[in-house]
BAKOL-707235 format. One record per residue (C-alpha): residue in three letters; x, y, z. Coordinates in steps of 0.02 Angstrom, whole numbers, plus 32768, in hexadecimal, padded with zeros to 4 digits. Example, Ala and Ser with C-alpha at 12.3 -4.5 7.8 and 13.67 -1.06 7.14 Angstrom:
! BAKOL-707235
ALA82677F1F8186 SER82AC7FCB8165 
***
This chain:
! BAKOL-707235
MET7B887DB7818F ILE7C067D498145 LEU7C5F7D7E80BE ARG7C527D188025 GLN7D077D377FE6 ILE7D807DD07FF0 ASP7D907E1F7F43 PRO7E1F7E687EF6 PRO7E5A7F067EFE ALA7DE47F9C7EE4 ASN7D787F147E93 ILE7DE47F077E09 ASP7DA67E917D77 ASP7E407E437D2B PHE7E257DA97D79 ASN7D9B7D107D40 ALA7D277CD87DC9 ALA7DA07C397DEA GLN7E347CBF7DF6 ARG7DCD7D267E7C GLN7DAE7C857EE9 ARG7E5A7C617EE5 TRP7E8A7D097F17 SER7E197D137FA2 GLN7E657C727FE8 PHE7F0C7CB97FE7 HIS7EC97D4F804B SER7E6C7CD980C5 ASP7EFE7C7A80DA GLN7F767D0D80F3 ILE7EF27D448182 ASP7EE27C8D81D5 ASP7FAD7C9181E1 ASN7FAC7D368232 ILE7F327CFC82B2 ASN7F897C5A82D9 ASN80387C8F82D3 PHE800D7D188368 ASP7F8B7CCA83B0 LEU7F2A7D67837B LYS7E6A7D7383D8 GLN7E307E14838A PHE7E5C7DF682DB TYR7DE47D968274 ASN7DCA7D5281BD PRO7D267D97816E THR7D107D008113 LYS7D117C9081B1 VAL7CBD7D008238 GLU7C237D6C822F THR7C437E3B821F VAL7B9E7E5F8283 ASP7B347F048284 ASP7B837F7A82E8 ALA7C267F718282 GLN7C888014824D SER7D00802B81C1 LYS7DA280AF81E3 VAL7E0380FD8169 ILE7EB880F981A1 ASN7F27816D812A TRP7FC681B68133 THR8052821480C8 ALA809781BE8028 PHE8141820B8041 PRO81C281AA809F LYS81E181EA8158 ASN82708178814C ILE82C6820480E1 SER8269828E8131 VAL82C7826A81E1 SER837B82698197 ALA838082F180FD PRO83CE83868126 SER834883E680B4 ASP82A183E98036 ARG830E83CC7F9C ALA836B83497FE4 ARG82F682DB801A TRP829583047F74 ARG832682CF7F25 ILE834A822C7F81 ALA82A282027F79 ASP828E82007EB0 SER8330819E7EAD SER830481017EB3 ARG825E80A07ECD HIS82A380447F63 VAL82A480CA7FDA GLN81F380F67FB5 ASP81B4808C8056 GLU810E80CB8080 TYR809F8052800B CYS80A080D67F85 GLU812380E57EF5 TRP813E814A7E60 ASN8182818A7DC2 VAL81A0821D7D6A GLU81A9824A7CA5 GLN81FC82E97C6F ASP820683457BB7 ALA829983187B72 ASN82C583C07B31 THR82A484257BE0 ASP82B983AA7C5A LYS820983D37CAF ILE819A83667CE8 THR8111832E7C80 ARG80C282A67CE2 ILE80D282537D8D THR8084819E7DA4 PHE8063814C7E4D THR803A80A57E7F SER8003805C7F34 GLU7FEB7FA67EED GLY803A7F1E7F2E PRO80A37E917EE2 GLU803C7E077F1D TYR7FB37E317EA3 TRP802C7E2A7E18 ARG80737D8E7E39 PHE7FE07D397E4E LEU7FA87D867DA6 ALA804B7D1E7D71 ASN802C7C787DA4 THR7F867C8B7D61 ASN7F647CDD7CC8 ARG80087D167C66 ASP7FAF7D617BD2 LYS7F4A7DDC7C43 LEU7FEA7E0D7C9D LEU803F7E3B7C0C GLN7FAF7E927BCA LEU7FAB7F047C67 TYR80547F297C4A ARG805C7F5D7B98 ASP7FBF7FCD7BCB MET801180197C5F VAL80BA80287C28 SER80F180027B73 PRO80B87F817AE2 ASN81627F627AD4 VAL815E7EEE7B75 GLN81857E407B4F LEU814E7DB57BC0 ALA82187D757BD1 ASP82307E247C2B LEU81B87DFF7CB3 LEU81FD7D537CE6 THR829A7D1E7D4B ALA83137CA47CE2 ALA82BE7C1B7D37 GLY82037C557CFB ARG81CD7CA07D97 TYR81767D547D93 ASN81E77DDD7DB9 PRO81A67E6A7E0D SER82407EE67E0D ASN82457EB07D3F LYS828F7F427CD4 TRP81EC7F937CB5 ASN81B47F997D7C ASP82537FC97DBB SER827A80957DA1 THR825881377DE1 VAL8258818B7D1C GLY821681717C80 GLY816E811F7CA9 ARG81A580797CDD ILE813D80407D68 VAL80A97FD87D90 HIS80A37FA87E3D LEU81077FB87EE5 ILE81C07F597EF1 HIS81F57FB87F9E VAL820D7F0A7FFC ASN819C7F4B808B ASN81147F838019 THR80AA7EF18014 LEU7FF97EAD8035 SER803E7E35809F ALA809A7EB3810F PHE7FF87F188134 VAL7F8F7E838153 ASN80227E5681D7 ILE801C7F08821D GLY7F687F1A821E ALA7F5B7E6F8272 ARG7FE17E7682FB SER7FB17F27832D THR7F0C7ED8837B ILE7F717E9983FE VAL7F347F05849B ARG7FD87F278505 MET7FF37F4F85CE ILE80937F668605 GLY80C17F9086B7 GLY7FFC7F9E86DE THR7FF1801B8645 VAL7F89800C8590 LEU7FF88048852A THR7F9980C784AA GLY803181178453 GLU806180F383AB LEU811D80D783BC GLU810D80878468 LEU80A78007840B ILE80F67FE28378 ARG81A07FD183E8 CYS81447F528461 GLY80FC7EFF83D8 ARG81847F098368 TYR81197F0182B8 GLY815D7F7A8228 GLY81C58000821F GLU81B9808582A7 ASN82058121822B ARG817F810481AB HIS80D3817781A4 SER807580DA818A ASP80B980548206 PRO809B8092829B HIS7FFE8101827B ILE7FA9804B8235 GLY7FDE800482D7 GLY7FA68094834A GLU7EEB80A982FA VAL7ED67FF282F1 ASN7EFE7FD48398 ALA7E8E805583D5 LEU7E017FFF8381 ALA7E437F6783E9 ARG7E357FC38485 LEU7D857FDC8476 LYS7D737F13848E ALA7D447F0983D3 ASP7D767E778352 ILE7DCA7EB182BC THR7DF77E988206 LEU7E197EEF815C ALA7D907F3E80EA ASN7D6A7EE1805A PRO7DBF7EF07FD3 MET7E487EE28036 GLY7ECB7F567FF4 LEU7F3B7FEF7FF7 TYR7EF780797F96 ILE7F0D81277F6C HIS7EC081A27FE2 GLY7EC982447F7F LEU7F3382D47F60 PHE7F1C83607FAF PRO7F8184037F65 THR7F7B847D7FEA GLY7FF585127FBD TRP7FF284E67EFE ALA7FF485657E6E THR7FD5854A7DC0 PRO800285C97D2D ASP7F6485EC7CE9 GLY7F0985E77DAB SER7EAF853D7D81 ASP7E9384BE7DFD PRO7F24844C7E2A LEU7EC283C17E58 GLY7E6D83C27D9B PHE7F0C83607D5A TRP7F1682D97DE2 LYS7EB982377DA5 ILE7E95818E7DCD VAL7ECB811B7D46 ARG7EBA805E7DA1 GLY7E3080437E3C THR7DC380C97E68 LYS7DB1817A7EAE ASP7DA781177F4B LEU7E0780807F35 GLY7E8980BF7ED6 LEU7F2780557E9D ARG7F6F80C67E17 ALA7F72817C7DFC VAL7FB881F47D7D TYR7FE682B27D98 GLU7FE683057CE0 VAL7FB883AC7C84 PRO7F5383907BF4 ALA7FC583CB7B5F GLU7F3684587B24 LYS7F5B84B17BC4 ASN800884E87B8A PHE806884BC7C33 THR80B2842E7C82 VAL80AE83EB7D2B GLY815684307D45 ASP810E84E27D33 ILE809984B47DC8 LEU80DC851D7E6F ILE80DB84C97F11 ASN80F6854E7FA0 GLY813F85BA7F27 GLU81BF852B7EDC PRO819884D57E29 ILE817F84197E26 GLU823083C57E06 PHE821A83377E6C GLY819082B27E67 ALA81B782B47F22 GLN816983597F32 VAL80C983227EFC ALA80C7827C7F7B ASP80D882F38010 PHE800C83277FEE ILE7FDC82717FB9 LYS7F80820E8043 ILE7F8E8157803F LYS7EFD80E3809A LEU7EC7804080DA VAL7E158019810D GLY7E077FB681C1 VAL7D607F708200 ALA7D197F5A82B4 CYS7C8E7F00830B ARG7C5E7EB383A1 PHE7C857F58840A GLY7C9E7F4B84D3 LEU7C8F7E7A84B9 SER7D3E7E2A84A1 GLN7D7E7DD6852E ALA7E317DDB84F1 ALA7EA67DFD8594 PRO7F337E88856A VAL7FD17E39854D THR80477E6885CF HIS80F77E5D8580 CYS81507EA284DB GLU81867E3B8451 GLY823E7DF78464 GLU82B87E48842A GLY82DC7E148388 VAL82697E6D8309 PHE81E57DF082D2 PRO81F07DE88207 ALA814F7E28819D VAL80FB7D988136 ALA817F7D7A80B4 ALA81217DC1801F GLY818D7D657F89 ASP813F7CC17F8F LEU80817CF27FE4 ALA803A7CFA7F3A ASP80AD7C767EEC GLU80497BDA7EDF GLU80CF7B7D7EBE HIS81187B997F5F SER80777BC47FCB PRO80497B3E8067 HIS7FA57B488034 ARG7F877B227F80 GLY7F2B7A9B7F4E 
***
């Protein structure tokens, strides 16, 4: 069937009907731009091309802790400290914020998000009252609309209420690579099957190096590319599942111990989105338990960093493949040029003042 429209991430109900349609058009345009710019034969727009009965969904997930930090940090404590130091180093489509007890410095609450900035820029362009309400609900009743805007009156993703790793000031992703646009771009470009020197490429690193999409020192990008390309090698047509988004797959607390023996997973809660399509999650121990997050042990060590928890979180996207065995696309027999193609710019894609597709 042809998809009627691309829904907001996790089917969140912040939009009215007209906004939902405009959001769908924004994503449709993104998909078309990638298809046209990179001459893609096996990536399709589900609002224009039918998804047929043999369709299969594929969950692609990865660790939330930044691999870029792991490959260079000399110890676990060093990598946790670095990852907690700035949201601008948290580059696996997951960012977090830590709150601590003022007297003991023990962690009391950690908030995680996988929600891209495009959604919030779009909301700022279409319903600023809703934007302000959501900020006040998520962060503080003291948020003022002017706090969220640049001097020119445009939405500022890295505003003072969404640019910190401490104090609860977190709403959505702000790392330059953590965007919906980037994940669509990587998913699209990795549908190209490549045959170099007579050999079809199958490895995650060789695919990302040859295709020059994303960053190879990330858990996410090479794995997304490898899994999507595996579907493409089955001669299938591929798209992203509706509603398109980056989601919190879950917390998997192996090796954790609480002071009272209770299940550590019981303190994990999705607070925006759904259980299967999580956009925002909180790890917090209820007050009646008489202990805090900082009293929980992970492999014998107390939780002193949000990054320790990120080690056990998975982020995901969901792809869809259909028409298996029918694609006539010939493998590409060369790698991309020496210059890395820039990801589709996140800054203006949801800004209708700068969109080439605005009416």
